[in-house]
N, C-alpha and C positions, 0 to 999 in steps of 0.2 A: 495647799489644802483645797479640795473641791467639795463644796457643800452638796448634800443631798437635796432633793426637791422638798422633802419635809423640813429640812433644816433651813432652806432658803425662805420658805413661807413663814417658818417660826421666827426668823430674824425680822421679817417685815412686821409681824404681829407684835413683836416685842418693842416697837418704837414707842417713845414717850407719847403720852396722850396729846400733848400740845403740838407735837410735830406730826402725829398721825393724821390729823384732820387735813393739814395742808398737803400731805403726801397723797391722801386719797382724792383730793381735788385735782391732782396732777396726773397725767397730762390732758390738756383740753385742746391742744393743737399739735401740729407736726413737730418733730424733734430733729435737730441737726447734730450729726456726729462728724467731726472734722478728723480726717486721717491725714497727717502732715507728710505723707509719702506717696509715691507714685502708685497708680492702679496696677494690680497684678503682683505686688510684692507681699511680704509676709503680713504686715499690718493690715493692708487692704484686704487680703484674702481672708484673714481671720475676722475682720469686721463684717464682711459680706457673708460669712458663714453664721455668725452669731446674731447680728442685729435684726435680720428678718424675723427670727423667732421672738426676740425681745419685743419687737414691734407688735407682734400678735398678742403677747402677754399683756402689754400696756394698753393696747387698743388704739394706738395712734401710729401714723406713718413715721418712720425714721429714715431721714435722707442722709446718705453718706457722701461727704464732700472731700475730695482730695485737694489739699492746698500744700503744694510741695515747695521745697527749697530751703537752703541754709541749714541742713541737718535737722529739719523738722521744726526749726524755730519760727518760720513764717506762719505755718498753721497754728502753732502754739500761741503766737502773738495775737492772732485773730481771735482765738478762744479766750485768751486772757482779758481782752477788751470787751467781751460779751457780758451781758447781764447774768448774774447767778440765779436764774429763775428756773433752771431745769430744762431749758429748751436748746442749749448749746453745750456740747461735751467734746472732749479731746481724747481720741484713741491713739495714744502715743506709744513710743518704744523706748529703748535704752538711752536714746539721745536726751530723754527727759532728765536723766541723772548725770549725763556727761556734758551736756551743753553749758551748764553753769561754770565748768572749769575750762572749757575750750573756746567759748565765744565771748568776746568782749562787748561791752556796751549794749547788752540785751535790754530792750525797752520794757521788760516785765520781769517778775520774780517767779521762777519755777516752783519755789517752795510755797508760794501762795495758792497754788491749785489745791482743790479739795480732792483727796484720794477717794476712789470708788472701789476698784478691784484690779489686781493683776490677773489678766485673763489667761495667758498662755506663754510658753517659751518656745523658741525656735533655734535648733542647732544651726551653726554656720559651717561653711565649707570653703576650702581653697580650690579654685579651678583655674585651668589655663586654656587658652584657645587651641583649637585642633592643630594648627600649624606650629605651635610652640614645641621645641625639641624635647623638653622635659616630660618624662612619663612617671616620675616618682618625685616625692618631696625632696629627697636628697639631690636629685638632678636639678630641681628648681633652685635650691640653695646654691649649688655649684655654679649655675648659670648667672645667678644674681651676684655672686662674689667675683665672677669673671668680668661682669659689666656693671659695676656699682652705679646706681642711679639711673640706669638706662631702661630698665624694665618697668612698664606701667601696670599698676594694679588698681582696679576700681573697687569702690565700696558703695554702700547704699547712701552715703553722704558724710559730710563732716560731722564729727561728734557722735556718730552712731557706734553701735557695738562692733560693726565691721571695721570702722576706722581705728578704734582703739585696739581691737584684736590684731589688726595689720601692723600697727606700731609696735605692739608687744612682740609679735612674731619676728619683726625685723631686729628688734633689740636682742632677743634671745638667740636668733640665728646668726647675728653678726653680719647682716646684709643691709643694703640700702635700696629701696624701691621708690618709684615715683607714684605718689598717691593721686588717684583721679576720683574725686567725689562725684556721685550722681544724685539724682533726686529720689532714688529708691533702688532696691535691688533688681527690680524688673528692668529698669533702664540700663543698669550696669551689665546685666545678663545679655540684653540685646546687643550692646556694643561689643561684648566679648564674642558673641556669635558671629558678628560682622568682622571680627579680627581687628577692631580698632584699639583694643588694649590687650596686653599680654596675658593678664590674669585678673581674677577678682577674689575678694573675700567677702562673701555675702551669705545669706541664708541658703541652706540646702534646698529649701522650697523654690527660691528664685533661680538657683543654678541648675536644679534637676532637669527641667525640660530641655535645655540646650545640651546637657550632658547626654541625656537619653537619645537625642537626635544625632549625636556624633559630632556636633560642632564645638565641643569642649570636652575636657577631661577633668574629673574631680580627683585631686591628689590627697586630700586630708580633710578631716572634720575637726571642729574645735571643742568637742565635748570628750568626756572621759571614756565613754563606751561607744563602740561602732553603732551606726544607725541600722535599724531593721530594714529600711528601704535601700541601704547602700552597704551591705555587709562586707564587701570586698575593699572598701575604702578605709584606710587606717586612720586612727586618731593622731592628733599632734602629741597627745600624752604618751602614746606608744612609739612615737617616731623621734624620740630624743628630746622631747619637751615635757618632762613629767609635771603633772598638775595643771597643764594648760586646759582651762575649761571656761569658755566664754560664749554663752548663747545670747541671741537676741530675745527680747521679750516684748509683749504688748499688754497694755492696760488702759483703763479708763479713768480720767480725772475730769473735774468740773471747774468752772471759773470761781475765783474767790467770792465768798458770800453765798454760795449755793447752800441751802439748808441741809443739815445732816440727815433730816428725814427723807429728802429727795435722793441723796446719795445712797442711803440705805435701801430705798425702794428700788433704785436702779440696780444696786448690787444683788438684791434678792432675785430680780428677774434674770440677771446674767447667771447667777449660780444655778437657778432652775434650768436654764437652757444648757449649761455645761454638764448637767447631770443626765441629759437625754442621750441615749445610745446613738441615735443618728448623727447628732452634732459631734459627739466624741469620735465617731468613725470618720466623719469628714475631716476633723482636725488632725486625726492620725494620718489620713491620706496626704495632708499638707505638711506632715512632718512636725506637727505641733504637739506639745504636752499641755493639757488643760491644767489651770491652777484654780482660779475662782476665789482668791483671798478676799476677806472682808475689808472694809475701809480702814479700820485700825491697823490691821496687819500690813496692808499695802502702804499706808502712811509710814509705818516703821521701816518697811523695805526701802521706800524712797529716801528717807532720811539717812539710813545707813549706806545706801547706794551712792548718794552724793558724796559722802565722806570717803568711801572706798575709791570712787572714781577720781576724786581730787588727788588722793594719794598716788594712785596709779599713773595719773597724768604727770605728776611731779617726778616720780621715779623713772618713768619712760622718757622724760625730757621732751614731751610733746608741747609745742608752742601754741599758745592761744591765738586765734584769728581775730 
């Protein structure tokens, strides 16, 4: 659900009186938004589209900091240790709900973060390097069956939507690939363009530029309908994998202890920005679908998502790291 500008402002005005005063005093200095993935990927691109306008609305500088590694958990750990004072936020992706099932001995609890808003979703794509002989998904599957475990496939990192989608694709196709996790989709795309991996399962945003340049081929997308930007690329759903639908998403959370009034104030600013035509146009160019859910809805999405991903990880037989 995307809130209108009037609805966003109304949400801010509806804050309890006790919390409204503290929210109005904030922010008085610059704000840090940690993106736990590489520059140029889906999360980073969405953050750099949205937060310059959020900065203008709040009247303070917002610094975007990329802290990559370990499927987004390094950046998440840094934010988890920060004070809940409204000056440090985490702009995370689906690893936020997958990591608890895939990563052992995490030094923090993902469930403790304060939800703010799911901002957007990003369809994913399967692409192969230009020199790879497969030109269709069926040919890729045949090649993988002929060489089990020999083909290397990159994703935007362990415990990401790309990782899980790759595991499910292997399970349903009856093939075995070698997973190569990167620090973000942009890094995986660069290595694919250089021919260092056979293929990738990353966002269409990250794969698009190298496909357009002729250095890779897109074979399928992981959503139920073909993408407007790539109308000739079939979906997995129509290619023998009915119901296969797994997008990446991005959203904002805050450290434990962050007052609900500040989360509501930040959400109201984000919702107002997402209602602006120029921002929506830019997100569409990135292949993103705006969401703008409120803290309560996003919190419910995260809780249900962690349960769903835990079940999928078990059913797919994915081993925790």
